[in-house]
PDB file of N, CA, C and O in Angstrom:
ATOM      1  N   MET A   1      65.149  35.532  30.625  1.00  0.00           N
ATOM      2  CA  MET A   1      66.020  34.476  30.080  1.00  0.00           C
ATOM      3  C   MET A   1      67.332  35.018  31.409  1.00  0.00           C
ATOM      4  O   MET A   1      68.159  34.200  31.810  1.00  0.00           O
ATOM      5  N   LYS A   2      67.301  36.538  31.956  1.00  0.00           N
ATOM      6  CA  LYS A   2      68.301  36.736  32.461  1.00  0.00           C
ATOM      7  C   LYS A   2      68.165  36.217  34.012  1.00  0.00           C
ATOM      8  O   LYS A   2      69.147  36.057  34.736  1.00  0.00           O
ATOM      9  N   PHE A   3      66.810  35.976  34.421  1.00  0.00           N
ATOM     10  CA  PHE A   3      66.249  35.125  35.497  1.00  0.00           C
ATOM     11  C   PHE A   3      66.891  33.871  35.883  1.00  0.00           C
ATOM     12  O   PHE A   3      67.108  33.527  37.045  1.00  0.00           O
ATOM     13  N   ASN A   4      67.215  33.130  34.692  1.00  0.00           N
ATOM     14  CA  ASN A   4      67.138  31.783  34.673  1.00  0.00           C
ATOM     15  C   ASN A   4      69.222  31.483  35.091  1.00  0.00           C
ATOM     16  O   ASN A   4      69.741  30.664  35.849  1.00  0.00           O
ATOM     17  N   LYS A   5      69.791  32.434  34.297  1.00  0.00           N
ATOM     18  CA  LYS A   5      71.267  32.508  34.877  1.00  0.00           C
ATOM     19  C   LYS A   5      71.552  33.210  35.961  1.00  0.00           C
ATOM     20  O   LYS A   5      72.624  33.294  36.560  1.00  0.00           O
ATOM     21  N   THR A   6      70.709  33.622  36.142  1.00  0.00           N
ATOM     22  CA  THR A   6      70.751  34.357  37.917  1.00  0.00           C
ATOM     23  C   THR A   6      70.497  32.939  38.921  1.00  0.00           C
ATOM     24  O   THR A   6      71.175  32.516  39.857  1.00  0.00           O
ATOM     25  N   MET A   7      69.364  32.468  38.368  1.00  0.00           N
ATOM     26  CA  MET A   7      69.190  31.290  39.170  1.00  0.00           C
ATOM     27  C   MET A   7      70.240  30.130  39.275  1.00  0.00           C
ATOM     28  O   MET A   7      70.330  29.431  40.284  1.00  0.00           O
ATOM     29  N   LEU A   8      71.140  29.950  38.005  1.00  0.00           N
ATOM     30  CA  LEU A   8      71.662  28.685  37.439  1.00  0.00           C
ATOM     31  C   LEU A   8      73.069  29.315  38.427  1.00  0.00           C
ATOM     32  O   LEU A   8      73.773  28.476  38.989  1.00  0.00           O
ATOM     33  N   VAL A   9      73.340  30.533  38.552  1.00  0.00           N
ATOM     34  CA  VAL A   9      74.583  31.108  39.401  1.00  0.00           C
ATOM     35  C   VAL A   9      74.377  31.223  40.425  1.00  0.00           C
ATOM     36  O   VAL A   9      75.341  31.630  41.074  1.00  0.00           O
ATOM     37  N   ALA A  10      73.332  31.013  41.058  1.00  0.00           N
ATOM     38  CA  ALA A  10      73.166  30.714  42.500  1.00  0.00           C
ATOM     39  C   ALA A  10      73.149  29.528  42.984  1.00  0.00           C
ATOM     40  O   ALA A  10      73.596  29.081  44.040  1.00  0.00           O
ATOM     41  N   SER A  11      72.617  29.067  42.160  1.00  0.00           N
ATOM     42  CA  SER A  11      72.752  27.473  42.422  1.00  0.00           C
ATOM     43  C   SER A  11      73.776  26.965  42.577  1.00  0.00           C
ATOM     44  O   SER A  11      73.970  26.373  43.638  1.00  0.00           O
ATOM     45  N   ALA A  12      74.775  27.012  41.598  1.00  0.00           N
ATOM     46  CA  ALA A  12      76.035  26.696  41.446  1.00  0.00           C
ATOM     47  C   ALA A  12      76.902  27.479  42.707  1.00  0.00           C
ATOM     48  O   ALA A  12      77.805  26.922  43.330  1.00  0.00           O
ATOM     49  N   ALA A  13      76.506  28.687  42.917  1.00  0.00           N
ATOM     50  CA  ALA A  13      77.440  28.883  43.901  1.00  0.00           C
ATOM     51  C   ALA A  13      76.823  28.143  45.493  1.00  0.00           C
ATOM     52  O   ALA A  13      77.603  27.808  46.385  1.00  0.00           O
ATOM     53  N   ALA A  14      75.724  28.032  45.570  1.00  0.00           N
ATOM     54  CA  ALA A  14      74.889  27.710  46.807  1.00  0.00           C
ATOM     55  C   ALA A  14      76.022  26.558  46.847  1.00  0.00           C
ATOM     56  O   ALA A  14      76.964  26.609  47.637  1.00  0.00           O
ATOM     57  N   LEU A  15      75.805  25.343  45.759  1.00  0.00           N
ATOM     58  CA  LEU A  15      76.326  23.974  45.958  1.00  0.00           C
ATOM     59  C   LEU A  15      77.594  23.650  46.212  1.00  0.00           C
ATOM     60  O   LEU A  15      77.923  22.607  46.778  1.00  0.00           O
ATOM     61  N   SER A  16      78.713  24.904  45.632  1.00  0.00           N
ATOM     62  CA  SER A  16      79.794  24.578  46.206  1.00  0.00           C
ATOM     63  C   SER A  16      80.210  24.943  47.488  1.00  0.00           C
ATOM     64  O   SER A  16      81.264  24.636  48.045  1.00  0.00           O
ATOM     65  N   LEU A  17      79.333  25.592  47.887  1.00  0.00           N
ATOM     66  CA  LEU A  17      79.769  26.146  49.705  1.00  0.00           C
ATOM     67  C   LEU A  17      78.945  25.163  50.259  1.00  0.00           C
ATOM     68  O   LEU A  17      79.030  25.216  51.486  1.00  0.00           O
ATOM     69  N   GLY A  18      78.223  24.333  49.895  1.00  0.00           N
ATOM     70  CA  GLY A  18      77.812  23.111  50.474  1.00  0.00           C
ATOM     71  C   GLY A  18      79.047  21.902  50.279  1.00  0.00           C
ATOM     72  O   GLY A  18      79.099  21.096  51.208  1.00  0.00           O
ATOM     73  N   LEU A  19      79.763  21.763  49.466  1.00  0.00           N
ATOM     74  CA  LEU A  19      80.929  20.999  49.341  1.00  0.00           C
ATOM     75  C   LEU A  19      81.941  21.579  50.307  1.00  0.00           C
ATOM     76  O   LEU A  19      82.456  20.751  51.059  1.00  0.00           O
ATOM     77  N   VAL A  20      82.276  22.675  50.420  1.00  0.00           N
ATOM     78  CA  VAL A  20      83.198  23.305  51.044  1.00  0.00           C
ATOM     79  C   VAL A  20      83.013  22.980  52.614  1.00  0.00           C
ATOM     80  O   VAL A  20      83.952  22.784  53.385  1.00  0.00           O
ATOM     81  N   ALA A  21      81.581  22.955  52.975  1.00  0.00           N
ATOM     82  CA  ALA A  21      81.397  22.250  54.576  1.00  0.00           C
ATOM     83  C   ALA A  21      81.250  21.334  54.671  1.00  0.00           C
ATOM     84  O   ALA A  21      80.640  20.996  55.685  1.00  0.00           O
ATOM     85  N   CYS A  22      81.588  20.507  53.925  1.00  0.00           N
ATOM     86  CA  CYS A  22      81.325  18.813  53.952  1.00  0.00           C
ATOM     87  C   CYS A  22      82.883  18.666  54.594  1.00  0.00           C
ATOM     88  O   CYS A  22      83.913  19.229  54.224  1.00  0.00           O
ATOM     89  N   ASP A  23      82.658  17.638  55.761  1.00  0.00           N
ATOM     90  CA  ASP A  23      83.756  17.220  56.413  1.00  0.00           C
ATOM     91  C   ASP A  23      84.488  15.714  55.890  1.00  0.00           C
ATOM     92  O   ASP A  23      83.699  14.794  55.671  1.00  0.00           O
ATOM     93  N   GLY A  24      86.071  15.433  55.674  1.00  0.00           N
ATOM     94  CA  GLY A  24      86.271  14.484  55.389  1.00  0.00           C
ATOM     95  C   GLY A  24      86.339  13.850  55.685  1.00  0.00           C
ATOM     96  O   GLY A  24      86.204  13.928  56.906  1.00  0.00           O
ATOM     97  N   PRO A  25      86.654  12.177  55.088  1.00  0.00           N
ATOM     98  CA  PRO A  25      86.610  11.060  56.105  1.00  0.00           C
ATOM     99  C   PRO A  25      87.072  11.121  57.106  1.00  0.00           C
ATOM    100  O   PRO A  25      86.432  10.911  58.136  1.00  0.00           O
ATOM    101  N   THR A  26      88.822  11.552  57.068  1.00  0.00           N
ATOM    102  CA  THR A  26      89.832  11.874  58.064  1.00  0.00           C
ATOM    103  C   THR A  26      88.949  12.531  59.581  1.00  0.00           C
ATOM    104  O   THR A  26      88.804  12.052  60.706  1.00  0.00           O
ATOM    105  N   GLU A  27      88.459  13.917  58.903  1.00  0.00           N
ATOM    106  CA  GLU A  27      87.960  14.648  60.075  1.00  0.00           C
ATOM    107  C   GLU A  27      86.555  13.772  60.745  1.00  0.00           C
ATOM    108  O   GLU A  27      86.468  13.553  61.953  1.00  0.00           O
ATOM    109  N   GLU A  28      85.682  13.405  59.916  1.00  0.00           N
ATOM    110  CA  GLU A  28      85.023  12.403  60.505  1.00  0.00           C
ATOM    111  C   GLU A  28      85.321  11.678  61.728  1.00  0.00           C
ATOM    112  O   GLU A  28      85.166  11.835  62.939  1.00  0.00           O
ATOM    113  N   GLY A  29      85.917  10.639  60.757  1.00  0.00           N
ATOM    114  CA  GLY A  29      86.477   9.703  61.766  1.00  0.00           C
ATOM    115  C   GLY A  29      86.886  10.046  63.424  1.00  0.00           C
ATOM    116  O   GLY A  29      86.424   9.504  64.429  1.00  0.00           O
ATOM    117  N   MET A  30      87.962  11.186  63.327  1.00  0.00           N
ATOM    118  CA  MET A  30      88.323  11.934  64.333  1.00  0.00           C
ATOM    119  C   MET A  30      87.163  12.234  64.904  1.00  0.00           C
ATOM    120  O   MET A  30      86.766  11.301  65.602  1.00  0.00           O
ATOM    121  N   GLU A  31      86.350  13.293  64.892  1.00  0.00           N
ATOM    122  CA  GLU A  31      85.230  13.706  65.645  1.00  0.00           C
ATOM    123  C   GLU A  31      84.389  12.386  65.647  1.00  0.00           C
ATOM    124  O   GLU A  31      83.589  12.446  66.580  1.00  0.00           O
ATOM    125  N   ASP A  32      84.280  11.289  64.990  1.00  0.00           N
ATOM    126  CA  ASP A  32      83.423   9.708  65.830  1.00  0.00           C
ATOM    127  C   ASP A  32      84.103   9.436  67.198  1.00  0.00           C
ATOM    128  O   ASP A  32      83.603   9.239  68.306  1.00  0.00           O
ATOM    129  N   THR A  33      85.604   9.490  66.719  1.00  0.00           N
ATOM    130  CA  THR A  33      86.853   9.109  68.021  1.00  0.00           C
ATOM    131  C   THR A  33      86.126   9.963  69.238  1.00  0.00           C
ATOM    132  O   THR A  33      85.446   9.384  70.084  1.00  0.00           O
ATOM    133  N   ALA A  34      86.313  11.258  69.246  1.00  0.00           N
ATOM    134  CA  ALA A  34      85.992  12.111  70.239  1.00  0.00           C
ATOM    135  C   ALA A  34      84.971  12.389  70.943  1.00  0.00           C
ATOM    136  O   ALA A  34      84.765  13.014  71.983  1.00  0.00           O
ATOM    137  N   GLU A  35      84.065  11.539  69.837  1.00  0.00           N
ATOM    138  CA  GLU A  35      82.502  11.313  70.329  1.00  0.00           C
ATOM    139  C   GLU A  35      82.335   9.725  71.269  1.00  0.00           C
ATOM    140  O   GLU A  35      81.591   9.599  72.241  1.00  0.00           O
ATOM    141  N   MET A  36      83.013   8.879  70.828  1.00  0.00           N
ATOM    142  CA  MET A  36      83.102   7.790  71.812  1.00  0.00           C
ATOM    143  C   MET A  36      83.867   7.895  73.026  1.00  0.00           C
ATOM    144  O   MET A  36      83.643   7.482  74.164  1.00  0.00           O
ATOM    145  N   GLN A  37      84.764   8.504  72.553  1.00  0.00           N
ATOM    146  CA  GLN A  37      85.576   8.618  73.922  1.00  0.00           C
ATOM    147  C   GLN A  37      84.847   9.306  74.976  1.00  0.00           C
ATOM    148  O   GLN A  37      84.937   8.816  76.102  1.00  0.00           O
ATOM    149  N   GLU A  38      84.096  10.418  74.807  1.00  0.00           N
ATOM    150  CA  GLU A  38      82.990  11.499  75.417  1.00  0.00           C
ATOM    151  C   GLU A  38      82.033  10.173  76.010  1.00  0.00           C
ATOM    152  O   GLU A  38      81.953   9.949  77.218  1.00  0.00           O
ATOM    153  N   SER A  39      81.438   9.470  75.135  1.00  0.00           N
ATOM    154  CA  SER A  39      80.669   8.442  75.190  1.00  0.00           C
ATOM    155  C   SER A  39      80.915   7.641  76.674  1.00  0.00           C
ATOM    156  O   SER A  39      80.072   7.475  77.555  1.00  0.00           O
ATOM    157  N   GLN A  40      82.156   7.255  76.672  1.00  0.00           N
ATOM    158  CA  GLN A  40      83.215   6.190  77.511  1.00  0.00           C
ATOM    159  C   GLN A  40      83.116   7.048  79.059  1.00  0.00           C
ATOM    160  O   GLN A  40      82.671   6.568  80.102  1.00  0.00           O
ATOM    161  N   LEU A  41      83.517   8.068  78.917  1.00  0.00           N
ATOM    162  CA  LEU A  41      84.089   8.813  79.942  1.00  0.00           C
ATOM    163  C   LEU A  41      82.148   9.365  80.857  1.00  0.00           C
ATOM    164  O   LEU A  41      82.035   9.770  82.014  1.00  0.00           O
ATOM    165  N   ASP A  42      81.235   9.214  80.071  1.00  0.00           N
ATOM    166  CA  ASP A  42      79.895   9.851  80.654  1.00  0.00           C
ATOM    167  C   ASP A  42      79.445   8.418  81.114  1.00  0.00           C
ATOM    168  O   ASP A  42      78.863   8.446  82.198  1.00  0.00           O
ATOM    169  N   ALA A  43      79.575   7.176  80.552  1.00  0.00           N
ATOM    170  CA  ALA A  43      79.216   5.942  81.277  1.00  0.00           C
ATOM    171  C   ALA A  43      80.084   5.662  82.439  1.00  0.00           C
ATOM    172  O   ALA A  43      79.802   4.737  83.201  1.00  0.00           O
ATOM    173  N   GLN A  44      81.014   6.327  82.602  1.00  0.00           N
ATOM    174  CA  GLN A  44      82.006   5.731  83.750  1.00  0.00           C
ATOM    175  C   GLN A  44      81.565   6.663  84.815  1.00  0.00           C
ATOM    176  O   GLN A  44      81.645   6.233  85.966  1.00  0.00           O
ATOM    177  N   ALA A  45      81.078   7.960  84.621  1.00  0.00           N
ATOM    178  CA  ALA A  45      80.313   8.871  85.342  1.00  0.00           C
ATOM    179  C   ALA A  45      79.224   8.639  85.819  1.00  0.00           C
ATOM    180  O   ALA A  45      78.888   9.022  86.940  1.00  0.00           O
ATOM    181  N   GLU A  46      78.488   7.958  85.023  1.00  0.00           N
ATOM    182  CA  GLU A  46      77.573   7.163  85.766  1.00  0.00           C
ATOM    183  C   GLU A  46      77.770   6.415  86.526  1.00  0.00           C
ATOM    184  O   GLU A  46      77.522   6.671  87.704  1.00  0.00           O
ATOM    185  N   GLN A  47      78.273   5.249  86.157  1.00  0.00           N
ATOM    186  CA  GLN A  47      78.529   4.206  87.126  1.00  0.00           C
ATOM    187  C   GLN A  47      79.051   4.933  88.028  1.00  0.00           C
ATOM    188  O   GLN A  47      78.498   4.452  89.017  1.00  0.00           O
ATOM    189  N   MET A  48      79.811   5.863  88.470  1.00  0.00           N
ATOM    190  CA  MET A  48      80.430   6.419  89.477  1.00  0.00           C
ATOM    191  C   MET A  48      79.307   6.858  91.028  1.00  0.00           C
ATOM    192  O   MET A  48      79.191   6.707  92.244  1.00  0.00           O
ATOM    193  N   GLU A  49      78.629   7.553  89.668  1.00  0.00           N
ATOM    194  CA  GLU A  49      77.224   8.370  90.410  1.00  0.00           C
ATOM    195  C   GLU A  49      76.142   7.144  90.958  1.00  0.00           C
ATOM    196  O   GLU A  49      75.572   7.229  92.046  1.00  0.00           O
ATOM    197  N   ASP A  50      75.982   6.102  90.101  1.00  0.00           N
ATOM    198  CA  ASP A  50      75.231   4.812  90.208  1.00  0.00           C
ATOM    199  C   ASP A  50      75.771   4.088  91.811  1.00  0.00           C
ATOM    200  O   ASP A  50      75.004   3.801  92.729  1.00  0.00           O
ATOM    201  N   ALA A  51      77.156   3.922  91.816  1.00  0.00           N
ATOM    202  CA  ALA A  51      78.128   3.577  92.992  1.00  0.00           C
ATOM    203  C   ALA A  51      78.066   4.525  94.249  1.00  0.00           C
ATOM    204  O   ALA A  51      78.589   4.241  95.326  1.00  0.00           O
ATOM    205  N   GLY A  52      77.699   5.132  94.113  1.00  0.00           N
ATOM    206  CA  GLY A  52      77.752   6.327  95.455  1.00  0.00           C
ATOM    207  C   GLY A  52      79.143   7.511  95.427  1.00  0.00           C
ATOM    208  O   GLY A  52      79.561   8.063  96.445  1.00  0.00           O
ATOM    209  N   ALA A  53      79.558   7.670  94.405  1.00  0.00           N
ATOM    210  CA  ALA A  53      80.697   8.617  94.367  1.00  0.00           C
ATOM    211  C   ALA A  53      80.183   9.827  95.050  1.00  0.00           C
ATOM    212  O   ALA A  53      78.970   9.886  95.250  1.00  0.00           O
ATOM    213  N   PRO A  54      81.083  10.973  95.503  1.00  0.00           N
ATOM    214  CA  PRO A  54      81.030  11.847  95.799  1.00  0.00           C
ATOM    215  C   PRO A  54      80.623  12.682  94.682  1.00  0.00           C
ATOM    216  O   PRO A  54      81.217  12.136  93.753  1.00  0.00           O
ATOM    217  N   GLU A  55      79.922  13.760  94.137  1.00  0.00           N
ATOM    218  CA  GLU A  55      79.231  14.863  93.254  1.00  0.00           C
ATOM    219  C   GLU A  55      80.105  15.470  92.489  1.00  0.00           C
ATOM    220  O   GLU A  55      80.101  15.614  91.267  1.00  0.00           O
ATOM    221  N   ALA A  56      81.222  15.987  93.670  1.00  0.00           N
ATOM    222  CA  ALA A  56      82.596  16.490  92.652  1.00  0.00           C
ATOM    223  C   ALA A  56      83.291  15.693  91.996  1.00  0.00           C
ATOM    224  O   ALA A  56      83.959  16.074  91.035  1.00  0.00           O
ATOM    225  N   GLN A  57      83.262  14.659  92.331  1.00  0.00           N
ATOM    226  CA  GLN A  57      84.099  13.555  91.286  1.00  0.00           C
ATOM    227  C   GLN A  57      83.080  13.137  89.933  1.00  0.00           C
ATOM    228  O   GLN A  57      83.614  13.212  88.826  1.00  0.00           O
ATOM    229  N   VAL A  58      82.538  12.973  89.959  1.00  0.00           N
ATOM    230  CA  VAL A  58      81.407  12.726  89.209  1.00  0.00           C
ATOM    231  C   VAL A  58      81.336  13.777  87.970  1.00  0.00           C
ATOM    232  O   VAL A  58      81.436  13.651  86.750  1.00  0.00           O
ATOM    233  N   ASP A  59      81.117  14.872  88.847  1.00  0.00           N
ATOM    234  CA  ASP A  59      81.104  16.187  87.708  1.00  0.00           C
ATOM    235  C   ASP A  59      82.859  16.456  87.083  1.00  0.00           C
ATOM    236  O   ASP A  59      83.110  16.832  85.938  1.00  0.00           O
ATOM    237  N   ALA A  60      83.606  16.240  87.848  1.00  0.00           N
ATOM    238  CA  ALA A  60      85.182  16.260  86.876  1.00  0.00           C
ATOM    239  C   ALA A  60      85.152  15.383  86.124  1.00  0.00           C
ATOM    240  O   ALA A  60      85.660  15.685  85.044  1.00  0.00           O
ATOM    241  N   VAL A  61      84.598  13.912  86.221  1.00  0.00           N
ATOM    242  CA  VAL A  61      84.944  13.202  85.290  1.00  0.00           C
ATOM    243  C   VAL A  61      83.667  13.290  83.490  1.00  0.00           C
ATOM    244  O   VAL A  61      83.785  12.888  82.333  1.00  0.00           O
ATOM    245  N   GLU A  62      82.613  14.037  84.272  1.00  0.00           N
ATOM    246  CA  GLU A  62      81.824  14.608  83.161  1.00  0.00           C
ATOM    247  C   GLU A  62      82.112  15.819  82.287  1.00  0.00           C
ATOM    248  O   GLU A  62      81.865  15.927  81.086  1.00  0.00           O
ATOM    249  N   ASP A  63      82.881  17.034  83.388  1.00  0.00           N
ATOM    250  CA  ASP A  63      84.145  17.903  82.735  1.00  0.00           C
ATOM    251  C   ASP A  63      84.622  17.405  81.787  1.00  0.00           C
ATOM    252  O   ASP A  63      84.347  17.804  80.656  1.00  0.00           O
ATOM    253  N   GLN A  64      85.448  16.419  82.020  1.00  0.00           N
ATOM    254  CA  GLN A  64      86.637  15.995  81.603  1.00  0.00           C
ATOM    255  C   GLN A  64      85.885  15.239  80.095  1.00  0.00           C
ATOM    256  O   GLN A  64      86.509  15.392  79.045  1.00  0.00           O
ATOM    257  N   ALA A  65      84.881  14.641  80.074  1.00  0.00           N
ATOM    258  CA  ALA A  65      84.114  14.130  78.565  1.00  0.00           C
ATOM    259  C   ALA A  65      83.910  15.733  77.924  1.00  0.00           C
ATOM    260  O   ALA A  65      84.240  15.776  76.738  1.00  0.00           O
ATOM    261  N   ASP A  66      83.696  16.323  78.175  1.00  0.00           N
ATOM    262  CA  ASP A  66      83.383  17.371  77.781  1.00  0.00           C
ATOM    263  C   ASP A  66      84.513  18.072  77.026  1.00  0.00           C
ATOM    264  O   ASP A  66      84.307  18.659  75.964  1.00  0.00           O
ATOM    265  N   ALA A  67      85.798  17.988  77.650  1.00  0.00           N
ATOM    266  CA  ALA A  67      86.520  18.638  77.479  1.00  0.00           C
ATOM    267  C   ALA A  67      87.262  17.955  76.121  1.00  0.00           C
ATOM    268  O   ALA A  67      87.665  18.643  75.183  1.00  0.00           O
ATOM    269  N   VAL A  68      87.373  16.478  76.180  1.00  0.00           N
ATOM    270  CA  VAL A  68      87.763  15.567  75.527  1.00  0.00           C
ATOM    271  C   VAL A  68      86.988  15.626  74.122  1.00  0.00           C
ATOM    272  O   VAL A  68      87.603  15.423  73.074  1.00  0.00           O
ATOM    273  N   GLU A  69      85.988  15.835  74.136  1.00  0.00           N
ATOM    274  CA  GLU A  69      85.203  15.988  72.810  1.00  0.00           C
ATOM    275  C   GLU A  69      85.630  17.373  72.313  1.00  0.00           C
ATOM    276  O   GLU A  69      85.710  17.466  71.088  1.00  0.00           O
ATOM    277  N   ASP A  70      85.864  18.257  72.891  1.00  0.00           N
ATOM    278  CA  ASP A  70      85.699  19.664  72.567  1.00  0.00           C
ATOM    279  C   ASP A  70      87.279  19.944  72.268  1.00  0.00           C
ATOM    280  O   ASP A  70      87.560  21.064  71.843  1.00  0.00           O
ATOM    281  N   GLN A  71      88.113  19.192  72.423  1.00  0.00           N
ATOM    282  CA  GLN A  71      89.728  18.974  71.946  1.00  0.00           C
ATOM    283  C   GLN A  71      89.407  18.292  70.616  1.00  0.00           C
ATOM    284  O   GLN A  71      89.455  18.850  69.520  1.00  0.00           O
ATOM    285  N   GLY A  72      89.066  16.990  70.846  1.00  0.00           N
ATOM    286  CA  GLY A  72      88.781  16.057  69.306  1.00  0.00           C
ATOM    287  C   GLY A  72      88.393  16.823  68.407  1.00  0.00           C
ATOM    288  O   GLY A  72      88.970  16.987  67.332  1.00  0.00           O
ATOM    289  N   GLU A  73      87.332  17.387  68.784  1.00  0.00           N
ATOM    290  CA  GLU A  73      86.514  18.334  67.431  1.00  0.00           C
ATOM    291  C   GLU A  73      87.352  19.344  66.774  1.00  0.00           C
ATOM    292  O   GLU A  73      87.464  19.542  65.565  1.00  0.00           O
ATOM    293  N   ALA A  74      87.990  20.026  67.859  1.00  0.00           N
ATOM    294  CA  ALA A  74      89.224  21.285  67.586  1.00  0.00           C
ATOM    295  C   ALA A  74      89.961  20.611  66.354  1.00  0.00           C
ATOM    296  O   ALA A  74      89.961  21.002  65.187  1.00  0.00           O
ATOM    297  N   ALA A  75      90.661  19.371  66.963  1.00  0.00           N
ATOM    298  CA  ALA A  75      91.445  18.787  65.822  1.00  0.00           C
ATOM    299  C   ALA A  75      91.348  18.321  64.964  1.00  0.00           C
ATOM    300  O   ALA A  75      92.293  18.204  64.183  1.00  0.00           O
ATOM    301  N   ALA A  76      90.137  17.844  64.732  1.00  0.00           N
ATOM    302  CA  ALA A  76      89.386  17.252  63.636  1.00  0.00           C
ATOM    303  C   ALA A  76      88.999  18.796  62.681  1.00  0.00           C
ATOM    304  O   ALA A  76      89.099  18.738  61.456  1.00  0.00           O
ATOM    305  N   ASP A  77      88.772  19.492  63.035  1.00  0.00           N
ATOM    306  CA  ASP A  77      88.676  21.073  62.240  1.00  0.00           C
ATOM    307  C   ASP A  77      90.036  21.257  61.849  1.00  0.00           C
ATOM    308  O   ASP A  77      90.450  21.127  60.697  1.00  0.00           O
ATOM    309  N   THR A  78      90.604  21.513  62.683  1.00  0.00           N
ATOM    310  CA  THR A  78      92.282  21.651  62.282  1.00  0.00           C
ATOM    311  C   THR A  78      92.682  21.013  61.013  1.00  0.00           C
ATOM    312  O   THR A  78      93.071  21.625  60.019  1.00  0.00           O
ATOM    313  N   VAL A  79      92.514  19.309  61.162  1.00  0.00           N
ATOM    314  CA  VAL A  79      92.755  18.812  60.407  1.00  0.00           C
ATOM    315  C   VAL A  79      91.871  19.131  58.674  1.00  0.00           C
ATOM    316  O   VAL A  79      92.316  19.318  57.541  1.00  0.00           O
ATOM    317  N   GLY A  80      90.863  19.081  59.087  1.00  0.00           N
ATOM    318  CA  GLY A  80      90.139  19.644  58.036  1.00  0.00           C
ATOM    319  C   GLY A  80      89.990  20.873  56.862  1.00  0.00           C
ATOM    320  O   GLY A  80      89.541  21.028  55.726  1.00  0.00           O
ATOM    321  N   GLU A  81      90.778  21.739  58.088  1.00  0.00           N
ATOM    322  CA  GLU A  81      90.946  23.041  57.286  1.00  0.00           C
ATOM    323  C   GLU A  81      92.656  23.047  56.546  1.00  0.00           C
ATOM    324  O   GLU A  81      93.197  23.724  55.673  1.00  0.00           O
ATOM    325  N   ALA A  82      93.024  22.089  57.293  1.00  0.00           N
ATOM    326  CA  ALA A  82      94.867  21.756  56.568  1.00  0.00           C
ATOM    327  C   ALA A  82      94.603  21.212  55.168  1.00  0.00           C
ATOM    328  O   ALA A  82      95.210  21.551  54.153  1.00  0.00           O
ATOM    329  N   ALA A  83      93.260  20.003  55.283  1.00  0.00           N
ATOM    330  CA  ALA A  83      93.110  19.533  53.881  1.00  0.00           C
ATOM    331  C   ALA A  83      92.445  20.286  53.092  1.00  0.00           C
ATOM    332  O   ALA A  83      92.754  20.234  51.902  1.00  0.00           O
ATOM    333  N   ASP A  84      91.619  20.974  53.410  1.00  0.00           N
ATOM    334  CA  ASP A  84      91.148  22.241  52.432  1.00  0.00           C
ATOM    335  C   ASP A  84      92.280  23.160  52.254  1.00  0.00           C
ATOM    336  O   ASP A  84      91.984  23.690  51.182  1.00  0.00           O
ATOM    337  N   GLY A  85      93.277  23.628  52.594  1.00  0.00           N
ATOM    338  CA  GLY A  85      93.915  24.145  51.945  1.00  0.00           C
ATOM    339  C   GLY A  85      93.793  25.712  52.484  1.00  0.00           C
ATOM    340  O   GLY A  85      94.368  26.698  52.021  1.00  0.00           O
ATOM    341  N   ASN A  86      92.552  25.619  53.987  1.00  0.00           N
ATOM    342  CA  ASN A  86      92.094  26.783  54.184  1.00  0.00           C
ATOM    343  C   ASN A  86      93.026  27.552  55.755  1.00  0.00           C
ATOM    344  O   ASN A  86      92.535  28.423  56.474  1.00  0.00           O
ATOM    345  N   THR A  87      94.393  26.929  55.936  1.00  0.00           N
ATOM    346  CA  THR A  87      94.773  27.121  57.191  1.00  0.00           C
ATOM    347  C   THR A  87      95.416  28.574  57.105  1.00  0.00           C
ATOM    348  O   THR A  87      95.682  28.928  55.957  1.00  0.00           O
ATOM    349  N   MET A  88      95.668  29.341  57.970  1.00  0.00           N
ATOM    350  CA  MET A  88      95.889  30.536  58.523  1.00  0.00           C
ATOM    351  C   MET A  88      96.920  30.759  58.643  1.00  0.00           C
ATOM    352  O   MET A  88      97.267  31.830  59.141  1.00  0.00           O
TER     353      MET A  88
END
């Protein structure tokens, strides 16, 4: 009987941790927007490369794409934490 109670408590704890880790719709939307912007910039960099642009310019646009995605995800995480009430 003790084993069953332990398993029930462990399962409930795992489920609650899983729910806390889920992103809300606002956070998901912000992350999707950041990924879309990154994809657009990556496509622009690829077009530049195909057109014969200098590698330094292509790299700069690719770096910008990565930065846009990172900033968007960080902003989404901040919004998600605020929604969860986990702000520091």
